[in-house]
BAFILUM-127236 format. One record per residue (C-alpha): residue in three letters; x, y, z; residue number from 1. Coordinates in Angstrom, 3 decimals, always signed. Layout:
N
REC / ALA / X / Y / Z / NUM
...
//
This chain:
386
REC / MET / +23.033 / +54.914 / +78.552 / 1
REC / HIS / +22.372 / +53.319 / +75.202 / 2
REC / SER / +19.304 / +53.078 / +73.053 / 3
REC / THR / +17.252 / +50.008 / +72.183 / 4
REC / PRO / +18.809 / +47.938 / +69.362 / 5
REC / ARG / +17.206 / +48.049 / +65.952 / 6
REC / ASP / +19.433 / +45.561 / +64.099 / 7
REC / PRO / +20.740 / +42.999 / +66.593 / 8
REC / THR / +22.222 / +40.622 / +64.006 / 9
REC / PRO / +26.024 / +40.593 / +64.407 / 10
REC / THR / +27.996 / +41.395 / +61.257 / 11
REC / ASP / +31.609 / +41.851 / +62.398 / 12
REC / PHE / +33.430 / +39.070 / +64.246 / 13
REC / SER / +37.030 / +40.332 / +64.029 / 14
REC / LEU / +38.935 / +40.483 / +67.295 / 15
REC / GLY / +40.131 / +43.764 / +68.720 / 16
REC / PRO / +43.667 / +44.791 / +69.723 / 17
REC / GLN / +45.747 / +42.919 / +72.266 / 18
REC / ASP / +46.731 / +44.671 / +75.494 / 19
REC / ARG / +50.480 / +44.062 / +75.396 / 20
REC / SER / +50.930 / +45.602 / +78.846 / 21
REC / SER / +48.904 / +42.780 / +80.411 / 22
REC / HIS / +50.796 / +39.924 / +82.039 / 23
REC / GLY / +47.865 / +37.544 / +82.298 / 24
REC / ASP / +49.652 / +34.877 / +80.265 / 25
REC / ASP / +52.170 / +34.588 / +83.102 / 26
REC / LEU / +49.382 / +33.434 / +85.408 / 27
REC / VAL / +47.905 / +30.564 / +83.395 / 28
REC / SER / +48.899 / +27.235 / +81.867 / 29
REC / VAL / +46.829 / +25.522 / +79.197 / 30
REC / THR / +46.795 / +22.013 / +77.752 / 31
REC / THR / +44.493 / +20.533 / +75.123 / 32
REC / LEU / +42.244 / +17.714 / +76.344 / 33
REC / VAL / +40.230 / +17.004 / +73.189 / 34
REC / LYS / +40.371 / +18.051 / +69.516 / 35
REC / ASN / +38.088 / +17.879 / +66.479 / 36
REC / LEU / +34.738 / +18.669 / +68.082 / 37
REC / ASP / +31.964 / +20.754 / +66.504 / 38
REC / VAL / +30.994 / +23.814 / +68.563 / 39
REC / PRO / +31.094 / +22.207 / +72.039 / 40
REC / TRP / +28.649 / +24.350 / +73.968 / 41
REC / GLY / +27.697 / +22.950 / +77.355 / 42
REC / VAL / +29.799 / +20.960 / +79.834 / 43
REC / THR / +28.724 / +19.152 / +82.986 / 44
REC / PHE / +30.858 / +16.850 / +85.115 / 45
REC / LEU / +29.888 / +13.367 / +86.286 / 46
REC / PRO / +30.773 / +11.463 / +89.465 / 47
REC / ASP / +33.416 / +9.391 / +87.629 / 48
REC / GLY / +35.400 / +12.525 / +86.704 / 49
REC / GLY / +34.340 / +12.489 / +83.070 / 50
REC / ALA / +32.032 / +15.059 / +81.537 / 51
REC / LEU / +29.051 / +15.285 / +79.235 / 52
REC / VAL / +29.462 / +17.861 / +76.468 / 53
REC / THR / +26.816 / +19.163 / +74.061 / 54
REC / GLU / +27.522 / +20.123 / +70.451 / 55
REC / ARG / +25.238 / +22.951 / +69.360 / 56
REC / GLN / +25.059 / +22.152 / +65.647 / 57
REC / THR / +25.236 / +18.350 / +65.548 / 58
REC / LEU / +22.780 / +18.071 / +68.488 / 59
REC / ARG / +24.993 / +15.382 / +70.024 / 60
REC / ILE / +25.783 / +14.701 / +73.673 / 61
REC / LEU / +29.318 / +13.341 / +74.079 / 62
REC / LYS / +30.969 / +11.602 / +77.023 / 63
REC / VAL / +34.478 / +13.025 / +77.402 / 64
REC / GLY / +36.908 / +11.107 / +79.612 / 65
REC / PRO / +37.831 / +10.158 / +82.199 / 66
REC / GLY / +39.882 / +7.662 / +80.206 / 67
REC / ARG / +42.575 / +8.589 / +77.726 / 68
REC / GLY / +43.357 / +7.285 / +74.265 / 69
REC / PRO / +46.741 / +6.345 / +72.761 / 70
REC / THR / +47.624 / +9.996 / +72.035 / 71
REC / GLY / +46.952 / +11.070 / +75.614 / 72
REC / GLU / +43.765 / +12.934 / +74.766 / 73
REC / LEU / +40.608 / +12.181 / +76.679 / 74
REC / THR / +38.332 / +9.609 / +75.080 / 75
REC / VAL / +35.168 / +10.842 / +73.339 / 76
REC / THR / +32.069 / +8.651 / +73.038 / 77
REC / GLY / +28.657 / +9.536 / +71.639 / 78
REC / VAL / +25.877 / +9.236 / +74.217 / 79
REC / ALA / +22.784 / +10.628 / +72.479 / 80
REC / THR / +21.529 / +12.802 / +69.650 / 81
REC / ILE / +18.711 / +15.157 / +70.614 / 82
REC / THR / +16.568 / +14.985 / +67.509 / 83
REC / GLU / +13.926 / +17.084 / +69.267 / 84
REC / ALA / +16.287 / +20.086 / +68.975 / 85
REC / TYR / +16.667 / +22.365 / +65.955 / 86
REC / SER / +19.970 / +24.033 / +65.078 / 87
REC / ASN / +19.546 / +27.552 / +63.733 / 88
REC / ASN / +22.532 / +29.942 / +63.916 / 89
REC / GLU / +22.899 / +30.525 / +67.679 / 90
REC / GLY / +20.155 / +28.043 / +68.518 / 91
REC / GLY / +20.461 / +24.281 / +68.849 / 92
REC / LEU / +21.518 / +21.962 / +71.651 / 93
REC / LEU / +22.845 / +24.359 / +74.276 / 94
REC / GLY / +23.178 / +23.949 / +78.034 / 95
REC / ILE / +23.462 / +20.739 / +80.022 / 96
REC / ALA / +23.498 / +20.101 / +83.765 / 97
REC / ALA / +23.840 / +16.733 / +85.475 / 98
REC / SER / +21.375 / +16.027 / +88.246 / 99
REC / PRO / +22.868 / +16.543 / +91.717 / 100
REC / HIS / +21.836 / +12.885 / +92.252 / 101
REC / PHE / +23.237 / +11.611 / +88.948 / 102
REC / ALA / +24.890 / +8.580 / +90.547 / 103
REC / ARG / +21.413 / +7.447 / +91.559 / 104
REC / ASP / +19.118 / +8.737 / +88.785 / 105
REC / SER / +21.389 / +9.025 / +85.664 / 106
REC / THR / +19.474 / +12.191 / +84.761 / 107
REC / VAL / +20.615 / +15.323 / +82.961 / 108
REC / PHE / +18.858 / +18.594 / +82.195 / 109
REC / LEU / +19.038 / +20.102 / +78.711 / 110
REC / PHE / +18.372 / +23.535 / +77.213 / 111
REC / TYR / +17.611 / +23.349 / +73.513 / 112
REC / THR / +15.969 / +25.194 / +70.640 / 113
REC / THR / +13.007 / +23.852 / +68.679 / 114
REC / ARG / +11.220 / +25.371 / +65.692 / 115
REC / ILE / +8.733 / +27.052 / +68.045 / 116
REC / ASP / +10.617 / +27.889 / +71.241 / 117
REC / ASN / +13.544 / +27.289 / +73.538 / 118
REC / ARG / +12.863 / +24.741 / +76.243 / 119
REC / ILE / +14.344 / +22.910 / +79.196 / 120
REC / ALA / +13.958 / +19.166 / +79.546 / 121
REC / LYS / +15.092 / +16.391 / +81.839 / 122
REC / MET / +16.438 / +13.178 / +80.366 / 123
REC / ARG / +17.543 / +9.901 / +81.819 / 124
REC / LEU / +20.520 / +8.647 / +79.833 / 125
REC / GLY / +19.276 / +6.096 / +77.348 / 126
REC / GLY / +15.852 / +7.748 / +77.190 / 127
REC / ARG / +14.345 / +10.796 / +75.493 / 128
REC / PRO / +14.034 / +14.341 / +76.852 / 129
REC / VAL / +10.895 / +15.213 / +78.774 / 130
REC / PRO / +10.212 / +18.990 / +78.767 / 131
REC / ILE / +9.838 / +20.677 / +82.130 / 132
REC / LEU / +9.654 / +24.253 / +80.766 / 133
REC / THR / +8.521 / +25.366 / +77.310 / 134
REC / GLY / +7.764 / +28.718 / +75.714 / 135
REC / ILE / +11.123 / +30.420 / +76.245 / 136
REC / PRO / +11.490 / +32.905 / +73.345 / 137
REC / HIS / +13.750 / +31.757 / +70.515 / 138
REC / ALA / +15.418 / +33.362 / +67.514 / 139
REC / GLY / +18.467 / +32.991 / +65.322 / 140
REC / VAL / +20.454 / +34.925 / +67.945 / 141
REC / HIS / +20.251 / +35.797 / +71.661 / 142
REC / ASN / +18.969 / +32.494 / +73.000 / 143
REC / GLY / +20.938 / +32.439 / +76.258 / 144
REC / GLY / +20.955 / +28.762 / +77.090 / 145
REC / ARG / +23.175 / +28.001 / +80.083 / 146
REC / LEU / +22.035 / +25.591 / +82.784 / 147
REC / VAL / +23.705 / +25.269 / +86.182 / 148
REC / PHE / +22.679 / +23.846 / +89.526 / 149
REC / GLY / +23.370 / +26.477 / +92.140 / 150
REC / PRO / +24.791 / +25.866 / +95.617 / 151
REC / ASP / +21.204 / +25.874 / +96.895 / 152
REC / GLY / +20.410 / +22.776 / +94.805 / 153
REC / PHE / +18.033 / +24.543 / +92.417 / 154
REC / LEU / +18.399 / +24.760 / +88.638 / 155
REC / TYR / +19.327 / +28.122 / +87.101 / 156
REC / ALA / +18.886 / +28.980 / +83.416 / 157
REC / SER / +19.961 / +32.024 / +81.423 / 158
REC / THR / +17.620 / +33.177 / +78.646 / 159
REC / GLY / +18.212 / +35.744 / +75.918 / 160
REC / ASP / +15.871 / +38.418 / +74.623 / 161
REC / ALA / +15.572 / +36.565 / +71.269 / 162
REC / SER / +16.252 / +39.839 / +69.405 / 163
REC / ARG / +13.180 / +41.464 / +70.954 / 164
REC / ALA / +14.373 / +43.809 / +73.660 / 165
REC / GLY / +10.906 / +44.242 / +75.144 / 166
REC / HIS / +11.048 / +40.703 / +76.551 / 167
REC / SER / +13.721 / +41.685 / +79.046 / 168
REC / GLN / +11.630 / +44.132 / +81.100 / 169
REC / ASP / +8.428 / +42.057 / +81.056 / 170
REC / LEU / +8.214 / +39.937 / +84.193 / 171
REC / ASP / +5.560 / +37.766 / +82.546 / 172
REC / ASP / +7.935 / +36.852 / +79.713 / 173
REC / LEU / +10.685 / +34.229 / +80.054 / 174
REC / GLY / +13.124 / +36.035 / +77.720 / 175
REC / GLY / +16.033 / +38.190 / +78.897 / 176
REC / LYS / +16.082 / +36.634 / +82.356 / 177
REC / ILE / +17.904 / +34.411 / +84.759 / 178
REC / LEU / +15.437 / +31.769 / +85.917 / 179
REC / ARG / +15.494 / +29.623 / +89.060 / 180
REC / MET / +13.453 / +26.430 / +89.261 / 181
REC / THR / +12.973 / +23.014 / +90.769 / 182
REC / THR / +13.815 / +19.887 / +88.795 / 183
REC / ASP / +10.145 / +19.809 / +87.763 / 184
REC / GLY / +10.358 / +23.309 / +86.273 / 185
REC / ARG / +8.396 / +24.985 / +89.060 / 186
REC / PRO / +9.197 / +28.101 / +91.123 / 187
REC / PRO / +11.022 / +27.081 / +94.315 / 188
REC / PRO / +10.739 / +28.776 / +97.699 / 189
REC / GLY / +12.680 / +32.018 / +97.872 / 190
REC / ASN / +12.107 / +33.303 / +94.357 / 191
REC / PRO / +11.625 / +37.087 / +94.465 / 192
REC / PHE / +8.342 / +37.270 / +92.524 / 193
REC / PRO / +5.230 / +35.277 / +93.500 / 194
REC / ARG / +4.648 / +32.115 / +91.438 / 195
REC / SER / +7.403 / +33.154 / +89.033 / 196
REC / LEU / +10.603 / +31.491 / +87.817 / 197
REC / VAL / +12.282 / +34.900 / +87.376 / 198
REC / TRP / +15.383 / +35.386 / +89.526 / 199
REC / SER / +16.672 / +38.535 / +87.786 / 200
REC / TYR / +15.609 / +40.461 / +84.693 / 201
REC / GLY / +16.625 / +43.220 / +82.297 / 202
REC / HIS / +19.201 / +41.032 / +80.552 / 203
REC / ARG / +20.034 / +41.000 / +76.826 / 204
REC / ASN / +21.882 / +37.717 / +76.291 / 205
REC / PRO / +23.230 / +36.352 / +79.579 / 206
REC / GLU / +25.372 / +33.248 / +79.194 / 207
REC / GLY / +27.769 / +31.891 / +81.832 / 208
REC / MET / +26.730 / +31.677 / +85.480 / 209
REC / ALA / +28.959 / +30.957 / +88.478 / 210
REC / TRP / +29.140 / +31.299 / +92.255 / 211
REC / ASP / +32.044 / +32.151 / +94.539 / 212
REC / ASP / +32.786 / +30.372 / +97.805 / 213
REC / GLU / +30.563 / +32.812 / +99.712 / 214
REC / GLY / +27.578 / +32.055 / +97.475 / 215
REC / HIS / +27.586 / +35.272 / +95.431 / 216
REC / MET / +26.345 / +34.705 / +91.897 / 217
REC / TYR / +27.982 / +36.090 / +88.739 / 218
REC / SER / +26.897 / +36.137 / +85.103 / 219
REC / ALA / +28.640 / +37.058 / +81.850 / 220
REC / GLU / +26.388 / +38.927 / +79.443 / 221
REC / ILE / +26.724 / +39.764 / +75.758 / 222
REC / GLY / +25.727 / +43.356 / +75.021 / 223
REC / GLU / +24.667 / +44.928 / +71.767 / 224
REC / ALA / +27.359 / +47.108 / +70.184 / 225
REC / VAL / +28.961 / +49.113 / +73.000 / 226
REC / TRP / +29.576 / +47.057 / +76.156 / 227
REC / ASP / +29.647 / +43.432 / +77.292 / 228
REC / GLU / +29.277 / +42.802 / +81.004 / 229
REC / LEU / +30.246 / +40.840 / +84.092 / 230
REC / ASN / +27.410 / +41.163 / +86.603 / 231
REC / VAL / +26.887 / +40.209 / +90.226 / 232
REC / ILE / +23.380 / +38.740 / +90.245 / 233
REC / ARG / +20.952 / +39.620 / +93.001 / 234
REC / PRO / +17.432 / +38.226 / +93.215 / 235
REC / GLY / +14.627 / +40.442 / +91.960 / 236
REC / ARG / +16.921 / +43.106 / +90.529 / 237
REC / ASN / +16.691 / +44.794 / +87.138 / 238
REC / TYR / +19.887 / +44.811 / +85.040 / 239
REC / GLY / +18.694 / +47.536 / +82.714 / 240
REC / TRP / +18.455 / +46.197 / +79.171 / 241
REC / PRO / +17.357 / +47.799 / +76.871 / 242
REC / LYS / +17.430 / +51.069 / +78.815 / 243
REC / VAL / +21.087 / +50.757 / +79.822 / 244
REC / GLU / +24.052 / +48.978 / +78.276 / 245
REC / GLY / +27.189 / +48.900 / +80.411 / 246
REC / ILE / +27.678 / +51.116 / +83.467 / 247
REC / GLY / +24.926 / +53.718 / +83.680 / 248
REC / THR / +23.793 / +56.338 / +86.153 / 249
REC / ASP / +20.255 / +55.231 / +86.972 / 250
REC / PRO / +19.862 / +53.706 / +90.454 / 251
REC / ALA / +16.819 / +51.776 / +89.241 / 252
REC / TYR / +19.185 / +49.382 / +87.466 / 253
REC / VAL / +22.101 / +47.262 / +88.631 / 254
REC / ASP / +25.409 / +48.188 / +87.025 / 255
REC / PRO / +27.925 / +45.530 / +85.962 / 256
REC / ILE / +31.208 / +45.305 / +87.854 / 257
REC / VAL / +33.252 / +45.057 / +84.620 / 258
REC / THR / +32.473 / +46.056 / +81.029 / 259
REC / TRP / +34.385 / +45.414 / +77.812 / 260
REC / ARG / +33.992 / +46.660 / +74.265 / 261
REC / PRO / +32.758 / +43.796 / +72.029 / 262
REC / GLU / +35.898 / +43.968 / +69.901 / 263
REC / VAL / +37.868 / +42.724 / +72.915 / 264
REC / GLY / +34.958 / +40.954 / +74.554 / 265
REC / VAL / +31.642 / +39.280 / +73.687 / 266
REC / ALA / +31.863 / +37.774 / +77.152 / 267
REC / ASP / +30.334 / +34.300 / +77.193 / 268
REC / GLY / +31.511 / +32.019 / +79.999 / 269
REC / VAL / +32.432 / +32.781 / +83.584 / 270
REC / ALA / +33.938 / +30.601 / +86.299 / 271
REC / ILE / +35.287 / +31.417 / +89.738 / 272
REC / LEU / +38.557 / +29.909 / +90.936 / 273
REC / GLY / +39.304 / +31.156 / +94.437 / 274
REC / ARG / +39.032 / +34.935 / +94.275 / 275
REC / VAL / +39.431 / +35.197 / +90.502 / 276
REC / ALA / +36.645 / +35.312 / +87.947 / 277
REC / ILE / +37.733 / +33.923 / +84.587 / 278
REC / VAL / +35.657 / +35.317 / +81.722 / 279
REC / THR / +35.858 / +33.796 / +78.234 / 280
REC / CYS / +35.368 / +35.908 / +75.125 / 281
REC / LEU / +34.131 / +34.916 / +71.688 / 282
REC / ARG / +34.912 / +37.828 / +69.387 / 283
REC / GLY / +37.763 / +39.010 / +71.618 / 284
REC / GLN / +39.376 / +35.534 / +71.471 / 285
REC / ARG / +40.834 / +35.830 / +74.974 / 286
REC / ILE / +40.067 / +35.359 / +78.624 / 287
REC / TYR / +40.037 / +37.977 / +81.354 / 288
REC / LEU / +41.234 / +37.365 / +84.892 / 289
REC / VAL / +39.177 / +39.511 / +87.268 / 290
REC / ARG / +40.399 / +39.574 / +90.867 / 291
REC / LEU / +37.573 / +39.966 / +93.357 / 292
REC / ASN / +37.342 / +41.207 / +96.929 / 293
REC / ASP / +34.728 / +41.572 / +99.662 / 294
REC / ALA / +33.361 / +44.806 / +98.208 / 295
REC / VAL / +31.191 / +42.561 / +96.024 / 296
REC / VAL / +28.921 / +42.643 / +99.098 / 297
REC / THR / +29.649 / +46.000 / +100.703 / 298
REC / GLY / +30.139 / +48.185 / +97.629 / 299
REC / PHE / +27.001 / +47.367 / +95.700 / 300
REC / SER / +26.075 / +51.041 / +95.231 / 301
REC / SER / +29.615 / +52.382 / +94.725 / 302
REC / GLN / +29.818 / +54.955 / +91.918 / 303
REC / ARG / +33.572 / +54.803 / +91.359 / 304
REC / VAL / +34.559 / +53.645 / +87.869 / 305
REC / ASP / +38.099 / +53.057 / +86.589 / 306
REC / GLY / +39.113 / +52.286 / +83.049 / 307
REC / VAL / +41.898 / +51.739 / +80.542 / 308
REC / GLY / +42.114 / +51.812 / +76.785 / 309
REC / VAL / +40.341 / +53.934 / +74.226 / 310
REC / GLY / +37.859 / +53.110 / +71.510 / 311
REC / THR / +37.566 / +49.427 / +70.715 / 312
REC / SER / +40.061 / +48.419 / +73.422 / 313
REC / SER / +38.181 / +50.071 / +76.293 / 314
REC / ILE / +37.619 / +48.280 / +79.592 / 315
REC / ARG / +35.828 / +49.776 / +82.599 / 316
REC / TRP / +35.487 / +48.327 / +86.089 / 317
REC / ARG / +34.150 / +49.259 / +89.513 / 318
REC / PRO / +36.861 / +48.966 / +92.200 / 319
REC / GLY / +34.393 / +49.881 / +94.928 / 320
REC / ALA / +32.013 / +47.075 / +93.917 / 321
REC / GLY / +34.296 / +44.073 / +94.215 / 322
REC / VAL / +36.943 / +44.321 / +91.470 / 323
REC / ALA / +40.268 / +44.265 / +93.296 / 324
REC / SER / +42.481 / +45.345 / +90.385 / 325
REC / ARG / +42.559 / +45.967 / +86.667 / 326
REC / PRO / +41.273 / +42.911 / +84.737 / 327
REC / MET / +44.098 / +41.113 / +82.926 / 328
REC / GLU / +43.722 / +39.464 / +79.543 / 329
REC / ALA / +45.396 / +36.201 / +78.555 / 330
REC / LEU / +45.483 / +33.712 / +75.655 / 331
REC / THR / +44.644 / +36.474 / +73.169 / 332
REC / GLY / +44.290 / +34.994 / +69.696 / 333
REC / ARG / +45.940 / +31.677 / +70.630 / 334
REC / TYR / +42.900 / +29.397 / +70.501 / 335
REC / GLY / +40.322 / +31.503 / +68.692 / 336
REC / ARG / +36.812 / +32.027 / +70.025 / 337
REC / LEU / +36.413 / +30.859 / +73.639 / 338
REC / ARG / +32.978 / +29.883 / +74.930 / 339
REC / ALA / +32.164 / +27.724 / +77.967 / 340
REC / ALA / +34.155 / +27.934 / +81.211 / 341
REC / VAL / +33.399 / +25.193 / +83.739 / 342
REC / PRO / +35.359 / +24.300 / +86.905 / 343
REC / ALA / +36.568 / +20.694 / +86.888 / 344
REC / PRO / +36.672 / +18.393 / +89.917 / 345
REC / ASP / +40.488 / +18.611 / +90.047 / 346
REC / GLY / +40.445 / +22.397 / +90.548 / 347
REC / SER / +41.275 / +23.256 / +86.940 / 348
REC / LEU / +38.993 / +24.932 / +84.415 / 349
REC / TRP / +37.654 / +23.448 / +81.183 / 350
REC / ILE / +37.232 / +25.944 / +78.345 / 351
REC / THR / +35.634 / +25.140 / +74.999 / 352
REC / THR / +36.485 / +26.780 / +71.681 / 353
REC / SER / +33.862 / +27.840 / +69.155 / 354
REC / ASN / +35.706 / +28.185 / +65.857 / 355
REC / ARG / +33.370 / +26.068 / +63.743 / 356
REC / ASP / +30.348 / +28.280 / +64.370 / 357
REC / GLY / +30.784 / +30.226 / +61.124 / 358
REC / ARG / +32.383 / +33.244 / +62.781 / 359
REC / ASN / +36.062 / +32.343 / +62.597 / 360
REC / GLN / +38.452 / +30.430 / +60.384 / 361
REC / PRO / +38.963 / +27.055 / +62.098 / 362
REC / VAL / +42.264 / +25.195 / +62.153 / 363
REC / PRO / +42.445 / +21.390 / +61.749 / 364
REC / GLU / +42.436 / +20.818 / +65.543 / 365
REC / ASP / +39.165 / +22.695 / +66.099 / 366
REC / ASP / +37.063 / +22.626 / +68.021 / 367
REC / ARG / +38.871 / +21.869 / +71.272 / 368
REC / ILE / +38.400 / +21.517 / +74.992 / 369
REC / LEU / +41.215 / +23.181 / +76.914 / 370
REC / ARG / +42.322 / +22.645 / +80.498 / 371
REC / LEU / +43.455 / +25.825 / +82.255 / 372
REC / THR / +45.163 / +26.174 / +85.619 / 373
REC / LEU / +45.891 / +29.389 / +87.475 / 374
REC / HIS / +49.231 / +30.259 / +89.066 / 375
REC / PRO / +49.812 / +32.760 / +91.854 / 376
REC / PRO / +51.587 / +35.975 / +90.827 / 377
REC / GLY / +55.364 / +35.606 / +90.934 / 378
REC / THR / +55.432 / +31.936 / +89.949 / 379
REC / SER / +56.434 / +30.620 / +86.550 / 380
REC / PRO / +53.864 / +28.373 / +84.899 / 381
REC / THR / +55.072 / +25.388 / +82.944 / 382
REC / PRO / +53.535 / +25.540 / +79.467 / 383
REC / GLY / +51.693 / +22.428 / +78.304 / 384
REC / PRO / +51.164 / +21.259 / +74.746 / 385
REC / ARG / +49.279 / +23.707 / +72.533 / 386
//
């Protein structure tokens, strides 16, 4: 249990200690696809194998790839600047999702901050955004902002509590939720609450969303000052904020399957490759590899909790609720703050860095888009260029 926050503004961005007993680096290879971006925030792939990438602060949409320049990096071309958006600390141009019918309609969906709210809009490339949902709470921090089309074809959005924890438990408020909607911003069939976009609630600042091959949904969530979370999302369920942070004891709330201290976490993105969830961390400047098993379905109410580390290096997980083994960290401190994690059409994972957001000391190559591939245990990855 943890109390309601009173001062949610982050003040310490230093990364916590590295777990030198972890062998996660042996399981991944990383190459750099693009350099010199400015807080690349959202990524969505297109039918030609390229991607559209948003920059939170510049409000630009960039086309990245599929072609390569003389240095071997993917080409980067400006597509649009969303002047309707307003960049304010953690607000700005955030999530992007290409229409499932992009080849036919050239349409993308955007999540962005204005001076009065956060909103979701649809935009045909070459045109201007047309809002489909307005009135999402906004603030300098905790805006959520991810957009993803789920395997059911509907649009999912993560929204933060906008520094006002009471939003999260109010089903009539759009803050602190995961929302599910049609491409017109309306509640689709199957939503758990009548005439409501709310899919799940009781969130503080949910970010990445992903599904495994069986259709189970996962979300990475940034906590306050004690625990960050990896959750399995179930429709209509309450994830506890602000009553609970991390793994609690109250059956009224859904417990996360993994929690990290913010010094080694601030979990932002999540992607599923096979039976592994890859979670990116901002303050922790690392990824975690979380091996999953079928207990994600059967062990929902399991009370068993394992853990390692003490103090700021603590990690806790629920082996009876789908976590097959101890989460393994990798890439610690090598690329700085790691934000989005999006599966690419070739089976790899694109990860964006976030070192120009005012919370780290950038190097000349920042910000970058990285390409990560996983290797089975016992194999030797071939390192790519750093």
